[in-house]
N, C-alpha and C positions, 0 to 999 in steps of 0.2 A: 292615675298618677303613676309614672314610671320611676322605679327605684333602681339606681345604678348598682350593679353587683360588684362587690370588692374583688371577687375572684374572676368575674367575666373577662376583664382585659388581660388577666394573667394566664388563663387557660390556653393550652395549645390548640390551634385551629383544628376543627373537626372532631374534637374529643367531647364526650358527654359531660354534663355538669358534675356527676359523681362517677368516678372511674371504679372505685373499690370500696367495699365495706370490710373493715378489719375487725376481727374478733379475737381477743386473747383467750387462750384455753390452757388448761393444765397439761393436756396430752392431745396432740394432733390425731394420733391413732384412734383414741376414744371419740374425739369430737367429730371426725370424719364419719364414723358410724352414726352418731346422733343426727348430724346435719343431713346426711344422705337419707335417713329414715324420715326426717321431718319434711325436707324440701324436694326430695327426689333426685338429687345430684347423683349421677352415675360415674362420671369421670372426674378424677382429681389429679392435679399436677403437684408434685411434691418437690421440695428443695430444702436445703440447709443453707443458711446465710450468716456470714460473720466477717471478722477482720480479714480473712483471706480473700474476700469477695469485694471489699470496699477499701479504697486507699486511706480514707480518714473518716472515723466515726466519732461523734461527740455526744455527750449527755450534759445538758445545761451548760454548754460552752466549753467543756473540758474534754480533752481526748479520752475516748473510752473504747473498750474492746468487748463487745457483747455478741452473742450469737442467738439464732432462733431456728426452730424447725417450722416449716411453712407447708400449708396445703391450700391449693387454689382450685376454685370451681366456678364455672359460668363466666359470663362476660356482661358488660354494660348494665349493671355493675358486676364486677368480679367479686366473689366472696373469698376472703383470705383468712385462714385460721393461723394463729401465731402462738407457738409454744416457746416460752423463754428457754434457752438451752445453755446459757452460760454468761457470766458477767452481769454487772448491774445495768439495767436498761429500763426504759419507760414501761416495757411489757412486764418485766418481773415486778416492778413497783405496782403497776395496775392490778396484776393478779393478786399480790399480797394485800393490797388495800381494798379492792373492790370485788375480787373473785372473777370468775369467767364472765365474759360478755362483750358487748359492743365497746370497741376501743377507739376506732377512728373511721372517718370517711376520707377518701383520697381523691385528689384531682390531678390531672396531668397538666403541667405548666410548660410554657415555652422557655422560661429562664428561672432556674431555682434561685439564683442570686437576686433577681428583681422581685421574686415572690417573697423571699425572706425580708427584704427591705420594706416592701409594701405592708406585709402583715405585722412586722414589728412596729412600723410607724402607726398602724391602726391599734396597737396596744396588745398584740398577741405574742407572747414570748416563744422563741424557738427553743424547744426543750430537748430535742434529740435530732441528730442529722447524720447523714452519710454522704460523702462526696467522692466521686470517681469510681464507678463500677468497673471492675476488672473484666476483661483484659485491656480494654481500650482506655480506661481511666476517665470516662465521660459520664455525664448525668449525675443524679443523686436524689436525695429525699430529705425532707425536713418536716418535723412534727411541731405543731403549734398548740399551745395551751388555750383552747377555746371552750374548756369545760364550763366556765361560768356563764358564757353566752349560749352554748349549744348543748352542754351535757356530755360532750365527747371531744376527742382530739381531732384536729384537722391535719392531714398529711398532704404536702405538695411533692410531686414526683416529676423530675425531668428525666426523660428517657435517654 
């Protein structure tokens, strides 16, 4: 029996089923040491991300301004450590309610707008998003509440 994947038609061609594993942490610096010791990652890419980097950010459909410190390692899937760094966000809520740990799996999609429509139609609320990565103002991301179905959040990213 073949089951059609909800995400299959939305994924960007040539991308893996899971692009990224996102983990919320209290401190990226401390977490990088722990995750390196456990999994052997040697190289980390670091960034800070916030309102200066995205034209429009939302939390539950309302404009929001949040920021985060990030550390990335590996590929296919990429590991992303996320430290909330300001403003109310899904990350700060997750950390306060659940503590450190798995937050989301991410997929690369061809169209963020089509993905939002398809996932909302399937019953998954868009709980946090960002549209227009600077400087070009293109791409974006959206997080969907899939915790009841999967135990974690699903993120769609349009590069």
